[in-house]
Every structure is written in structure tokens, then in C-alpha cells.
One Martini backbone bead per residue (centre of mass of N, CA, C, O) as a GRO file, in nm:
protein
  102
    1MET     BB    1   4.844  -6.551  -0.468
    2MET     BB    2   5.007  -6.262  -0.553
    3TRP     BB    3   5.277  -6.085  -0.407
    4ARG     BB    4   5.412  -5.750  -0.469
    5ASP     BB    5   5.441  -5.656  -0.167
    6THR     BB    6   5.559  -5.467   0.124
    7VAL     BB    7   5.468  -5.435   0.466
    8GLU     BB    8   5.430  -5.252   0.773
    9LEU     BB    9   5.329  -5.352   1.080
   10VAL     BB   10   5.198  -5.148   1.355
   11THR     BB   11   5.261  -5.151   1.700
   12VAL     BB   12   5.123  -4.961   1.968
   13THR     BB   13   5.224  -4.883   2.277
   14GLN     BB   14   5.079  -4.828   2.585
   15VAL     BB   15   5.158  -4.566   2.816
   16ARG     BB   16   5.249  -4.406   3.110
   17ASP     BB   17   5.288  -4.109   3.226
   18GLU     BB   18   5.358  -3.868   3.472
   19PHE     BB   19   5.015  -3.826   3.467
   20ASN     BB   20   4.872  -4.110   3.405
   21GLU     BB   21   4.867  -4.114   3.092
   22LEU     BB   22   4.793  -4.226   2.786
   23VAL     BB   23   5.056  -4.316   2.558
   24ASP     BB   24   5.268  -4.346   2.318
   25GLY     BB   25   5.500  -4.589   2.256
   26PRO     BB   26   5.640  -4.840   2.152
   27GLU     BB   27   5.726  -4.997   1.850
   28THR     BB   28   5.607  -5.267   1.643
   29VAL     BB   29   5.764  -5.428   1.363
   30ARG     BB   30   5.624  -5.600   1.067
   31SER     BB   31   5.657  -5.799   0.786
   32VAL     BB   32   5.441  -5.823   0.490
   33PHE     BB   33   5.264  -5.937   0.246
   34ALA     BB   34   5.128  -5.748  -0.045
   35ASN     BB   35   4.863  -5.545  -0.189
   36LYS     BB   36   4.826  -5.260  -0.379
   37LYS     BB   37   4.549  -5.028  -0.371
   38SER     BB   38   4.291  -4.851  -0.454
   39ALA     BB   39   4.042  -4.673  -0.358
   40ARG     BB   40   3.727  -4.702  -0.375
   41LEU     BB   41   3.465  -4.507  -0.435
   42SER     BB   42   3.276  -4.622  -0.217
   43GLU     BB   43   3.484  -4.604   0.011
   44PHE     BB   44   3.529  -4.304  -0.001
   45TYR     BB   45   3.233  -4.206   0.056
   46GLN     BB   46   3.185  -4.351   0.324
   47ALA     BB   47   3.425  -4.218   0.477
   48HIS     BB   48   3.370  -3.916   0.409
   49ALA     BB   49   3.093  -3.900   0.566
   50VAL     BB   50   3.288  -3.939   0.850
   51GLY     BB   51   3.580  -3.780   0.791
   52LEU     BB   52   3.737  -3.963   0.599
   53LYS     BB   53   4.061  -4.041   0.397
   54PRO     BB   54   4.087  -4.260   0.169
   55ASP     BB   55   4.380  -4.394  -0.047
   56THR     BB   56   4.437  -4.698   0.056
   57VAL     BB   57   4.482  -5.052  -0.025
   58PHE     BB   58   4.552  -5.352   0.156
   59GLU     BB   59   4.653  -5.680   0.095
   60ILE     BB   60   4.629  -5.961   0.316
   61ARG     BB   61   4.675  -6.204   0.525
   62GLU     BB   62   4.463  -6.270   0.778
   63ILE     BB   63   4.661  -6.433   0.972
   64GLU     BB   64   4.866  -6.167   0.998
   65TYR     BB   65   4.660  -6.016   1.165
   66ARG     BB   66   4.687  -5.798   1.491
   67ASP     BB   67   4.536  -5.515   1.522
   68GLU     BB   68   4.658  -5.304   1.373
   69ARG     BB   69   4.681  -4.926   1.307
   70LYS     BB   70   4.945  -4.947   1.124
   71VAL     BB   71   5.120  -4.848   0.814
   72LYS     BB   72   5.411  -4.917   0.611
   73TYR     BB   73   5.489  -4.752   0.286
   74GLY     BB   74   5.728  -4.609   0.114
   75GLY     BB   75   5.772  -4.400   0.371
   76VAL     BB   76   5.468  -4.429   0.457
   77GLU     BB   77   5.213  -4.345   0.686
   78TYR     BB   78   4.930  -4.536   0.804
   79HIS     BB   79   4.590  -4.550   0.875
   80ILE     BB   80   4.356  -4.776   0.990
   81ILE     BB   81   4.022  -4.764   0.935
   82ARG     BB   82   3.966  -5.058   0.802
   83THR     BB   83   3.838  -5.389   0.772
   84TYR     BB   84   3.820  -5.662   0.513
   85SER     BB   85   3.680  -5.968   0.445
   86LYS     BB   86   3.673  -6.150   0.153
   87ASN     BB   87   3.733  -6.501   0.234
   88GLY     BB   88   3.916  -6.567   0.507
   89GLU     BB   89   4.220  -6.493   0.373
   90VAL     BB   90   4.161  -6.198   0.280
   91LEU     BB   91   4.267  -5.867   0.376
   92GLU     BB   92   4.147  -5.543   0.401
   93LEU     BB   93   4.323  -5.227   0.421
   94VAL     BB   94   4.196  -4.923   0.506
   95CYS     BB   95   4.369  -4.617   0.420
   96SER     BB   96   4.539  -4.336   0.575
   97ARG     BB   97   4.718  -4.093   0.615
   98TYR     BB   98   4.973  -4.014   0.845
   99PRO     BB   99   4.817  -3.819   1.004
  100MET     BB  100   4.512  -3.749   1.060
  101GLU     BB  101   4.289  -3.539   0.895
  102GLY     BB  102   4.006  -3.314   0.967
   0.00000   0.00000   0.00000
């Protein structure tokens, strides 16, 4: 498979603030090769039914995914709504622009 794009997978570390509540802390970013696709109509309707707004799908190698919840691409930050393994090698990341709007 040819990879046409590069995305940044973002891990957000949770830390405790002065009130002992968990808040987002430092981010760890790493680049991986990807393919950018539009969200399929079926994907859009399934997610929209539960209040989510998917607009982009990224394909990456499944072995490179480490349960990140954010993706950066072209200066835009996305929230990963869900993942889908296509064949055990390629993973689809269904994404919505970040921060998620309700």
C-alpha cells in the first residue's frame, strides 16, 4: 500500500492539578505515514446518531497505533472517534475536528 500523507499521533498525559483533579498535561507527538480519506456516508450517519460529527478518516498501519486519542494533520487537530481494523494490517481512524462540538 502506498502512503500519501503524514499525520501526527498525539498522546495526552493526564496529570493532577492543585485540586487533585485529572487534567490534560504534556503531549507526546509522533509522525506516521497515512492516507487521508473522506468519512463514508454510513460512518457519518452512525456517528451523527449519537451526537458525533466525523469528517475525516485516516488509514495508518495498525502496528503503529498506540491508543492515541488525537491526530494532527495540515495544521488541524482532530479527535479520534473510533478505530476500525480493515484487515489486521491497516487501521482506520475515524476523526472529528478538535475540540469536539456538541
